C-alpha positions as CSV (number, residue, x, y, z in Angstrom):
1,M,3.7,-101.0,74.5
2,F,1.2,-103.2,72.7
3,E,0.1,-104.8,76.0
4,V,-0.6,-101.3,77.4
5,G,-2.4,-100.4,74.2
6,R,-4.7,-103.4,74.3
7,D,-5.5,-102.8,77.9
8,I,-6.5,-99.2,77.2
9,F,-8.5,-100.3,74.2
10,K,-10.4,-102.8,76.2
11,H,-10.9,-101.0,79.6
12,G,-10.0,-97.4,79.1
13,F,-7.8,-95.4,81.7
14,T,-10.5,-95.9,84.4
15,G,-10.2,-99.7,84.2
16,I,-13.0,-102.2,84.4
17,G,-16.3,-100.6,85.1
18,G,-15.1,-97.1,84.4
19,N,-16.6,-94.3,82.2
20,V,-18.1,-95.8,79.0
21,A,-18.0,-92.5,76.9
22,G,-14.4,-91.8,77.8
23,H,-13.6,-95.4,77.0
24,K,-15.1,-95.0,73.5
25,R,-13.2,-91.8,72.8
26,L,-9.9,-93.5,73.8
27,R,-10.7,-96.4,71.6
28,F,-11.2,-94.1,68.7
29,I,-7.9,-92.2,69.3
30,Y,-6.0,-95.4,69.8
31,G,-7.5,-96.7,66.5
32,L,-6.2,-93.6,64.6
33,F,-2.7,-94.1,66.0
34,L,-2.8,-97.7,65.2
35,I,-3.8,-97.0,61.5
36,A,-1.0,-94.4,61.2
37,F,1.5,-96.8,62.6
38,I,0.6,-99.5,60.2
39,V,0.8,-97.1,57.2
40,F,4.2,-95.8,58.3
41,A,5.6,-99.3,58.9
42,G,4.3,-100.5,55.6
43,R,5.9,-97.5,53.7
44,T,9.1,-98.0,55.5
45,F,9.2,-101.7,54.6
46,Q,8.5,-100.8,51.0
47,L,11.4,-98.3,50.8
48,A,13.7,-100.7,52.5
49,T,12.9,-103.6,50.1
50,R,12.7,-101.8,46.7
51,G,14.0,-98.3,47.3
52,S,12.6,-95.0,46.2
53,N,13.6,-93.2,43.0
54,R,12.7,-89.9,44.6
55,V,15.1,-90.6,47.5
56,R,17.8,-91.8,45.2
57,Q,17.4,-88.9,42.8
58,G,17.4,-86.5,45.6
59,V,20.7,-87.9,46.7
60,G,21.8,-87.8,43.1
61,N,21.2,-84.1,42.9
62,A,23.3,-83.6,46.0
63,D,26.1,-85.8,44.6
64,W,26.1,-83.8,41.4
65,I,28.3,-81.1,43.1
66,V,31.9,-81.5,41.9
67,K,33.9,-82.8,44.9
68,R,37.4,-82.3,43.6
69,A,39.0,-79.2,42.0
70,D,40.5,-79.3,38.6
71,I,44.2,-79.1,38.0
72,I,45.4,-76.8,35.2
73,D,48.7,-75.8,33.7
74,R,50.2,-72.3,33.7
75,N,48.1,-71.4,30.6
76,G,44.8,-72.8,31.9
77,D,44.9,-76.1,30.0
78,I,43.1,-78.9,32.0
79,L,45.4,-81.6,33.4
80,A,42.9,-83.3,35.7
81,K,39.1,-83.0,36.1
82,N,36.2,-84.7,37.7
83,L,33.9,-86.1,35.1
84,M,30.2,-86.3,36.1
85,S,28.4,-89.4,34.8
86,C,25.8,-91.8,35.9
87,D,24.2,-95.2,35.4
88,I,20.5,-95.3,34.4
89,W,18.4,-98.2,35.5
90,L,14.8,-99.3,34.8
91,T,12.9,-101.5,37.2
92,P,9.6,-102.5,35.5
93,K,7.8,-103.7,38.6
94,Q,8.1,-100.2,40.1
95,V,6.8,-98.3,37.1
96,K,3.1,-97.4,37.5
97,I,1.0,-98.7,34.6
98,K,-0.4,-95.3,33.7
99,K,3.1,-93.9,33.6
100,R,4.6,-96.6,31.4
101,E,4.1,-94.7,28.1
102,N,5.6,-91.5,29.6
103,V,8.6,-93.4,30.8
104,A,9.1,-95.1,27.4
105,E,8.9,-91.8,25.5
106,F,11.3,-90.0,27.9
107,I,13.9,-92.8,27.6
108,H,13.6,-92.6,23.8
109,E,14.2,-88.8,24.0
110,L,17.3,-89.4,26.0
111,F,18.7,-92.1,23.7
112,P,16.9,-91.8,20.4
113,H,19.5,-93.9,18.5
114,E,19.6,-96.7,21.1
115,Y,16.0,-97.2,22.1
116,S,12.6,-96.9,20.4
117,V,9.4,-96.4,22.4
118,Q,8.5,-100.0,21.6
119,N,11.8,-101.3,23.0
120,I,11.1,-99.7,26.3
121,I,7.5,-100.9,26.4
122,N,8.8,-104.5,25.8
123,M,11.3,-104.0,28.7
124,L,8.5,-102.7,31.0
125,N,6.4,-105.8,30.2
126,A,9.2,-107.9,31.5
127,S,10.1,-108.2,35.2
128,K,13.9,-108.0,35.0
129,R,15.7,-104.9,36.2
130,V,17.8,-103.6,33.4
131,R,20.5,-101.0,33.1
132,I,19.5,-98.6,30.3
133,K,22.9,-96.8,30.1
134,K,26.3,-97.2,31.7
135,M,28.4,-94.1,32.3
136,A,26.0,-91.7,30.6
137,D,27.5,-88.2,29.8
138,E,26.9,-85.3,32.1
139,N,24.2,-83.6,30.0
140,T,22.2,-86.8,29.7
141,C,22.4,-87.4,33.4
142,R,21.3,-83.8,34.2
143,K,18.2,-84.3,32.0
144,A,17.5,-87.7,33.6
145,L,17.7,-86.3,37.1
146,K,14.9,-83.7,36.4
147,K,12.3,-86.5,36.0
148,R,10.5,-88.2,38.8
149,F,9.3,-91.7,37.7
150,D,9.1,-94.6,40.0
151,G,11.2,-97.4,38.6
152,F,13.5,-95.0,36.7
153,E,16.7,-94.7,38.7
154,V,19.7,-92.4,38.1
155,V,22.8,-93.3,40.0
156,P,25.4,-90.5,39.8
157,E,29.1,-91.1,39.8
158,Q,32.2,-88.9,39.7
159,R,35.4,-90.1,38.1
160,R,38.8,-88.4,37.5
161,I,40.0,-87.9,34.0
162,Y,43.3,-86.8,32.7
163,P,42.9,-85.1,29.2
164,K,46.7,-85.1,28.6
165,H,46.8,-88.8,29.4
166,R,50.4,-90.0,29.9
167,L,52.0,-86.5,29.4
168,F,51.9,-85.6,33.1
169,S,51.3,-89.0,34.6
170,H,54.3,-89.0,37.0
171,I,54.0,-85.4,38.3
172,V,50.2,-84.9,38.4
173,G,49.7,-88.4,39.7
174,F,46.4,-90.2,40.1
175,V,43.5,-90.9,42.5
176,G,41.8,-93.9,44.0
177,R,38.6,-94.5,45.9
178,S,38.6,-94.5,49.7
179,N,37.4,-97.8,51.2
180,K,35.5,-95.9,53.9
181,D,33.3,-93.5,51.9
182,D,34.0,-94.3,48.3
183,V,35.4,-90.8,47.7
184,L,38.2,-90.1,45.3
185,K,41.5,-89.4,47.1
186,G,45.0,-88.6,45.7
187,R,47.4,-91.5,45.7
188,A,50.4,-90.0,44.0
189,G,51.9,-86.8,42.6
190,V,50.1,-83.4,42.9
191,E,46.9,-85.3,43.4
192,K,48.3,-86.6,46.7
193,E,50.5,-83.6,47.8
194,F,47.6,-81.1,47.4
195,E,44.8,-83.3,48.6
196,D,43.5,-80.7,51.1
197,Y,43.3,-78.0,48.5
198,L,41.7,-80.2,45.9
199,T,39.0,-81.4,48.2
200,N,38.2,-78.1,49.9
201,N,38.2,-75.7,47.0
202,T,36.3,-75.2,43.8
203,E,38.8,-73.0,42.0
204,P,41.3,-75.0,39.9
205,L,44.8,-75.6,41.2
206,Q,47.2,-73.9,38.8
207,L,50.6,-75.5,38.2
208,S,53.7,-73.9,36.8
209,L,54.0,-76.6,34.2
210,D,53.5,-75.7,30.5
211,S,51.7,-78.3,28.4
212,R,53.3,-77.1,25.2
213,I,56.9,-77.4,26.5
214,Q,56.1,-80.7,28.3
215,S,55.0,-82.1,24.9
216,V,58.3,-81.1,23.3
217,F,60.3,-82.9,26.1
218,Y,58.0,-85.9,25.8
219,E,58.4,-86.2,22.0
220,Q,62.1,-85.7,22.0
221,L,62.8,-88.1,24.9
222,I,60.8,-90.8,23.1
223,K,62.9,-90.2,20.0
224,A,66.1,-90.4,22.0
225,I,65.1,-93.7,23.5
226,S,64.6,-95.1,20.0
227,L,67.7,-93.4,18.5
228,Y,70.1,-94.6,21.2
229,Q,68.2,-97.9,22.1
230,A,68.1,-96.6,25.7
231,K,66.3,-98.1,28.7
232,G,64.7,-94.8,29.6
233,A,65.1,-91.0,29.6
234,M,64.1,-88.0,31.7
235,G,64.1,-84.3,31.3
236,M,63.4,-81.2,33.4
237,L,63.1,-77.4,32.9
238,M,63.0,-74.9,35.7
239,N,62.9,-71.2,36.0
240,S,66.3,-70.3,37.5
241,R,65.0,-67.3,39.5
242,T,61.5,-68.3,40.7
243,G,62.0,-72.1,41.0
244,E,58.9,-72.8,38.9
245,M,59.0,-76.2,37.3
246,I,58.1,-75.7,33.6
247,A,58.5,-79.3,32.4
248,M,59.1,-82.7,34.1
249,V,59.1,-85.9,32.0
250,S,60.3,-89.4,32.9
251,L,60.1,-92.4,30.6
252,P,58.8,-95.0,30.8
253,D,55.6,-93.7,32.2
254,F,52.0,-95.0,32.8
255,D,48.4,-94.3,32.0
256,P,46.8,-92.5,35.1
257,E,43.3,-93.7,33.9
258,N,44.4,-97.4,33.5
259,L,46.6,-98.3,36.5
260,S,47.6,-101.7,35.5
261,H,51.1,-100.7,36.7
262,V,52.7,-97.6,38.1
263,L,56.4,-96.8,37.7
264,M,58.6,-94.8,40.0
265,F,59.5,-91.2,39.3
266,P,63.3,-91.2,38.9
267,P,63.8,-87.3,39.0
268,L,62.7,-87.5,42.7
269,E,62.9,-91.2,43.7
270,G,66.0,-92.5,41.9
271,V,69.6,-92.0,43.2
272,Y,72.4,-92.2,40.8
273,E,76.0,-91.2,40.2
274,F,76.3,-88.4,37.7
275,G,79.9,-88.3,36.7
276,S,81.6,-85.2,35.5
277,V,78.6,-82.9,36.2
278,F,80.1,-82.8,39.7
279,K,83.2,-81.0,38.4
280,V,81.1,-77.8,38.5
281,F,81.0,-78.2,42.3
282,N,84.7,-79.2,42.5
283,T,85.7,-76.1,40.5
284,A,83.5,-73.9,42.7
285,M,85.3,-75.2,45.8
286,A,88.7,-74.7,44.2
287,I,87.9,-71.1,43.4
288,E,86.6,-70.6,47.0
289,Q,89.8,-72.1,48.4
290,G,91.9,-69.7,46.2
291,I,93.7,-72.5,44.3
292,T,95.6,-71.0,41.3
293,K,98.3,-73.5,40.5
294,E,98.3,-75.8,37.5
295,Y,98.3,-79.6,37.7
296,P,100.0,-82.3,35.6
297,V,97.3,-84.2,33.6
298,T,99.1,-86.5,31.2
299,R,99.3,-89.6,33.4
300,P,96.9,-91.5,35.7
301,Y,97.0,-90.1,39.2
302,P,97.6,-92.7,42.0
303,I,95.6,-92.4,45.2
304,K,97.6,-93.6,48.2
305,D,96.6,-94.7,51.6
306,K,98.2,-93.5,54.9
307,F,100.9,-96.0,54.4
308,G,101.9,-94.7,51.0
309,R,100.4,-97.7,49.1
310,V,98.6,-97.1,45.8
311,V,95.0,-98.1,46.3
312,Y,93.4,-96.5,43.2
313,N,94.4,-94.8,40.0
314,I,92.3,-91.9,38.6
315,K,92.3,-92.1,34.9
316,D,90.8,-90.2,32.0
317,V,88.9,-91.7,29.1
318,R,91.1,-92.9,26.2
319,T,89.8,-90.1,23.9
320,F,91.0,-87.4,26.3
321,K,93.8,-85.3,24.8
322,P,94.9,-82.5,27.1
323,P,95.9,-79.3,25.1
324,R,99.1,-79.2,27.2
325,P,100.7,-81.2,30.1
326,Y,99.6,-78.8,32.8
327,L,96.1,-77.4,33.3
328,G,94.7,-74.8,35.6
329,V,91.4,-75.0,37.5
330,D,89.2,-73.5,34.8
331,E,90.8,-75.6,32.1
332,I,90.4,-78.8,34.1
333,M,86.6,-78.2,34.1
334,L,86.6,-77.1,30.5
335,H,88.2,-80.3,29.3
336,S,86.5,-82.4,32.0
337,C,89.8,-83.8,33.2
338,N,89.5,-86.5,35.8
339,V,93.2,-86.5,36.8
340,G,93.2,-82.8,37.3
341,S,89.9,-82.8,39.3
342,A,91.2,-85.5,41.7
343,Q,94.4,-83.5,42.4
344,I,92.3,-80.4,43.1
345,A,90.1,-82.2,45.6
346,L,93.1,-83.7,47.4
347,D,94.4,-80.1,47.9
348,F,91.3,-79.1,49.8
349,P,91.5,-79.1,53.6
350,Y,89.8,-82.0,55.2
351,G,86.0,-81.3,55.6
352,V,85.7,-78.8,52.7
353,Q,83.8,-81.3,50.5
354,Q,81.5,-82.4,53.3
355,E,80.6,-78.8,54.2
356,F,80.0,-77.8,50.6
357,M,77.7,-80.8,49.9
358,H,75.8,-79.9,53.0
359,R,75.6,-76.3,52.0
360,I,73.9,-77.2,48.7
361,H,71.7,-79.8,50.4
362,M,73.2,-82.8,48.6
363,D,73.4,-84.8,51.8
364,E,69.7,-84.7,52.8
365,P,66.3,-85.6,51.3
366,L,64.3,-82.6,50.0
367,Q,60.7,-82.1,51.0
368,L,59.2,-80.2,48.0
369,D,55.7,-79.0,47.5
370,F,55.2,-81.7,44.8
371,G,56.9,-84.6,46.6
372,R,60.0,-85.8,48.4
373,A,63.4,-86.1,46.8
374,A,64.9,-89.3,48.1
375,K,67.7,-89.6,50.6
376,T,71.1,-89.5,48.9
377,L,74.0,-91.8,49.4
378,M,77.1,-90.0,50.7
379,P,80.6,-91.6,51.3
380,R,80.8,-93.4,54.6
381,K,84.2,-91.9,55.1
382,W,86.1,-89.1,53.4
383,G,89.5,-90.6,52.8
384,P,91.7,-89.8,49.8
385,T,89.9,-92.3,47.5
386,E,86.5,-90.9,48.4
387,R,87.5,-87.3,48.1
388,A,89.1,-88.0,44.7
389,T,86.1,-89.9,43.3
390,V,83.5,-87.5,44.6
391,S,85.3,-84.7,42.6
392,I,84.5,-86.5,39.4
393,G,80.9,-87.5,40.4
394,H,81.5,-91.1,41.6
395,G,81.1,-92.6,45.0
396,I,78.2,-90.2,45.6
397,S,74.6,-91.0,44.5
398,V,71.9,-88.3,44.4
399,T,68.6,-87.7,42.7
400,P,68.4,-85.7,39.4
401,M,66.5,-83.0,41.3
402,H,69.5,-82.6,43.8
403,V,71.8,-82.2,40.8
404,M,69.7,-79.6,39.0
405,L,69.1,-77.5,42.1
406,G,72.8,-77.6,42.9
407,I,73.9,-76.5,39.5
408,N,71.3,-73.8,39.5
409,S,72.7,-72.4,42.7
410,M,76.2,-72.4,41.1
411,T,75.0,-70.4,38.0
412,N,72.2,-68.1,39.0
413,G,74.4,-65.8,41.1
414,G,74.9,-68.2,44.0
415,I,71.3,-68.5,45.4
416,Y,69.9,-71.9,46.3
417,I,66.2,-71.9,45.3
418,Y,63.7,-74.6,46.2
419,P,61.5,-75.6,43.3
420,T,57.8,-75.3,43.2
421,I,55.1,-76.9,41.0
422,L,52.8,-73.9,41.5
423,K,52.6,-70.9,39.2
424,K,54.2,-67.8,40.8
425,E,54.1,-64.1,40.1
426,I,57.3,-62.5,38.9
427,G,59.3,-61.0,41.8
428,P,62.7,-60.8,43.4
429,M,64.7,-64.0,43.6
430,M,64.2,-65.5,47.0
431,G,66.5,-68.1,48.4
432,E,69.6,-68.9,50.4
433,R,73.1,-67.7,49.3
434,V,75.5,-70.6,49.0
435,L,78.1,-69.1,46.7
436,D,79.7,-65.8,46.0
437,S,78.2,-64.1,42.9
438,E,81.7,-63.5,41.3
439,I,82.4,-67.2,41.5
440,S,79.0,-68.0,39.9
441,E,79.9,-65.6,37.1
442,R,83.2,-67.3,36.6
443,L,81.6,-70.8,36.5
444,R,79.1,-69.5,33.8
445,G,82.0,-68.4,31.7
446,I,83.6,-71.9,31.8
447,M,80.2,-73.5,31.0
448,Y,79.7,-71.2,28.1
449,R,83.1,-72.3,26.7
450,I,82.0,-76.0,27.2
451,A,79.0,-75.4,25.1
452,E,81.0,-73.6,22.4
453,E,84.2,-75.6,22.4
454,T,84.0,-79.0,23.9
455,T,81.4,-81.7,24.9
456,G,78.4,-79.3,24.9
457,R,78.6,-78.1,21.4
458,N,75.6,-80.1,20.1
459,A,73.3,-78.2,22.5
460,R,74.0,-74.9,20.8
461,V,71.0,-73.0,19.4
462,P,71.3,-70.0,17.1
463,G,70.3,-66.7,18.7
464,I,71.0,-67.4,22.4
465,K,74.0,-68.1,24.5
466,I,73.9,-71.4,26.4
467,G,76.3,-72.8,28.9
468,G,76.4,-76.4,30.2
469,K,78.2,-79.4,31.6
470,T,78.1,-83.1,30.6
471,G,78.4,-86.2,32.7
472,T,78.7,-89.9,32.0
473,A,78.8,-92.5,34.8
474,E,78.7,-96.3,34.9
475,K,75.7,-97.7,36.7
476,H,75.9,-100.0,39.7
477,V,74.2,-103.4,39.3
478,N,74.0,-105.7,42.3
479,G,76.7,-103.7,44.1
480,K,79.2,-103.8,41.2
481,I,80.1,-101.3,38.5
482,E,78.7,-102.3,35.2
483,T,80.9,-100.7,32.6
484,S,78.5,-101.4,29.7
485,K,75.6,-99.5,31.3
486,N,75.9,-95.7,31.5
487,M,73.8,-92.8,32.7
488,T,74.5,-89.8,30.6
489,T,73.5,-86.2,31.5
490,F,73.6,-82.7,30.2
491,V,72.8,-79.7,32.4
492,G,72.4,-76.4,30.6
493,V,71.7,-72.8,31.7
494,F,70.5,-70.0,29.4
495,P,70.8,-67.2,28.6
496,I,74.3,-67.6,30.1
497,D,74.9,-63.9,30.8
498,A,71.8,-63.8,33.1
499,P,70.3,-67.2,33.5
500,Q,66.5,-67.5,33.4
501,Y,66.2,-71.2,32.9
502,I,68.0,-74.4,33.6
503,I,67.5,-77.6,31.6
504,M,68.5,-81.2,32.5
505,V,68.4,-84.2,30.2
506,T,69.4,-87.7,31.2
507,I,69.5,-90.9,29.1
508,D,69.5,-94.2,30.9
509,E,71.6,-97.0,29.4
510,P,72.1,-95.6,25.8
511,Q,73.8,-98.0,23.4
512,R,76.4,-97.5,20.7
513,T,74.3,-96.7,17.6
514,E,74.8,-95.0,14.3
515,A,72.9,-91.9,15.6
516,S,75.6,-91.5,18.3
517,S,78.5,-92.3,16.1
518,M,78.9,-95.6,18.0
519,Q,79.6,-93.7,21.2
520,R,77.9,-94.0,24.6
521,T,79.0,-90.7,26.4
522,A,76.7,-87.7,27.1
523,A,78.2,-85.6,24.3
524,W,76.8,-88.0,21.7
525,N,73.2,-88.6,23.1
526,A,72.1,-86.4,26.1
527,V,73.6,-83.2,24.5
528,P,72.0,-83.5,21.1
529,T,68.7,-84.4,22.7
530,A,68.9,-81.3,24.8
531,G,69.7,-79.2,21.7
532,K,66.6,-80.4,19.9
533,I,64.5,-79.6,22.9
534,L,66.0,-76.2,23.2
535,N,65.5,-75.4,19.6
536,A,61.8,-76.2,19.8
537,I,61.0,-74.5,23.2
538,L,62.9,-71.2,23.0
539,P,60.2,-69.5,20.9
540,L,57.7,-70.5,23.5
541,L,59.8,-69.3,26.4
542,F,60.6,-66.0,25.0
543,E,57.4,-65.2,23.0
């Protein structure tokens, strides 16, 4: 290109000996182009080496658009929000001399308590680039972006804040920056599951959770951990008819704005044995099968193999005192009798338990709109021992979510409802029928008696009828049962005549303390914790 240009400049298009006037005109035009090229190249080099505030501030204005929707609770309280902030820099070499006083006065106006005009003048007389403010607030950044001074640079940044801090850490989740484009992306919880909505909408994502009720769960579970010297605790509340999750708390938790460590979310990710809670399912199967006889319950029940050899003895806890030597199906659940439950299960035709567990989705992972409930652990075979132990909630490990949804379907009229984390309008109950409504009503009657007469008494709250079932199970450690480590659970439904809500409270490894009368079973820790929660939230639920 330059060789051709020099040739034209020297000889013109006619070559050596051509038209002189035409040659002069071409030399003039070529000169203009050459000057323009030098100016353009110089300015490009200037921008490349020291940048342009106007360019950067223009980009900053574009970046000032919120790129991720808020997350709010059912009442409109903010759970997650993008905070607009910026870093403000000053590069003295780039500030024009006649503008220095204006720049100093403007920075003083932005930060009157941090910088005087003379401070800024002193900075401008130096040559070192300096950051005037890190993470300035949104109003300050907006004011700064309105000015156009060379050497005065505003670098916008968006970060995600969680005003409720730890209160919703597991369920709302958190974000991280993409390595490709430095954009915030959901890494866990609702932030991850609703990534498409949050990045493509400006309207807030409204959840079904209630911050007030979540706070009650959080406070009482922290107290329970302290009272019973427990390893952890979790609690959930769901609308029995709509499937809306009203509260979900798991402790220990983490700070979503300070991710030094992130803990698993046991309600969805942990699988455990739940003990006597499963007697609700066992009783439902017994009623379906038309079992009406009574069973002897005063002695351990031997489980025999096909050769007639005793391989396992089903026993009750030492504190169990049956009201009489023979109990019927309803009474076996009422008094949480292991011996009676095992005998009922062994009277079922082969395959009944497997079919029932499949019917209420106990044998499969659950893909929910706020995450995936983990794959459960079913018995590898369904021999006499497995059938007997499953009836009392052992030998089968599921997530707390599986348990709560299963019990809900047993008590809400027989409809299995998938939960949702999104706020829904009131409407007809939608779901899959898994149990006859009359059987559901009978189960509610037994659960009401449990809350009134036996292990659920400490969950009673004046003014409302509550039904429930307790469960205590030893934990497995390195493949072995550890009798000193329990998981205790209470599942309650209310109002029992026409359930609207289901509550589940679980205490992980409670110890024998004075607060629990030196006991470690659910009746002495999970149940009273649920009672305190219910006492506090009922005015909020039925206001």
